C-alpha positions in Angstrom: 11.9 16.6 -47.9 15.2 14.9 -49.0 17.0 18.2 -48.4 15.7 18.4 -44.8 16.8 14.8 -44.1 20.3 15.6 -45.5 20.4 18.6 -43.1 19.4 16.4 -40.2 21.9 13.8 -41.1 24.7 16.4 -41.3 23.8 17.9 -37.9 25.7 16.8 -34.9 23.9 15.1 -32.0 23.9 16.8 -28.7 26.0 15.1 -26.1 23.1 14.8 -23.6 21.4 12.3 -25.9 24.3 9.9 -25.5 23.7 9.6 -21.8 19.9 9.8 -21.9 19.4 6.0 -21.9 21.7 5.5 -19.0 19.9 8.2 -16.9 16.4 6.8 -17.7 17.4 3.2 -16.8 19.1 4.3 -13.6 16.0 6.2 -12.6 13.8 3.2 -13.3 16.1 1.0 -11.3 15.9 3.4 -8.4 12.1 3.5 -8.5 12.0 -0.3 -8.5 14.2 -0.4 -5.4 12.0 2.2 -3.7 8.9 0.2 -4.5 10.3 -3.0 -3.1 11.4 -1.3 0.0 8.0 0.3 0.4 6.3 -3.1 0.1 8.6 -4.6 2.7 7.8 -1.7 5.1 4.1 -2.0 4.6 4.3 -5.8 5.2 6.3 -5.2 8.4 3.8 -2.6 9.6 0.9 -4.9 9.0 2.6 -7.8 10.8 3.4 -5.6 13.8 -0.1 -4.2 13.9 -1.8 -7.6 13.7 0.6 -9.1 16.2 -0.1 -6.2 18.6 -3.8 -6.6 18.1 -3.6 -10.4 18.9 -1.5 -9.8 22.0 -3.7 -6.9 23.3 -6.8 -8.9 22.5 -5.7 -11.9 24.4 -4.0 -10.2 27.3 -6.7 -7.7 28.1 -9.8 -9.7 27.3 -12.6 -9.0 29.8 -14.7 -11.9 31.1 -17.9 -12.7 29.1 -21.1 -11.4 30.7 -24.6 -12.2 29.5 -26.5 -9.1 28.2 -29.4 -8.0 30.2 -32.7 -6.8 28.7 -32.8 -3.0 28.0 -35.6 -2.4 30.5 -37.6 -4.8 32.6 -40.8 -2.9 31.8 -40.9 -3.8 28.1 -42.6 -7.1 27.3 -40.6 -9.8 25.5 -40.5 -9.4 21.8 -42.8 -11.8 19.8 -39.8 -12.4 17.6 -37.7 -13.6 20.6 -37.6 -17.4 20.2 -36.1 -18.3 23.5 
């Protein structure tokens, strides 16, 4: 095993290993920026959706009407406590 470790110690490192850390960290930073942008986009979409729902619900609200019985031929339900 000592011979194998000496061989590995004598071998030269590939040049790509020197830049591996930089590439990994740059990719992680890019993913973090994308995740933050996605969160902001989702929050904006939710705000616009809720705001549009409030505006549409208040602007186009029909007047309240009391519900009529389903049919006048059916007797009142014994559970109806009016």
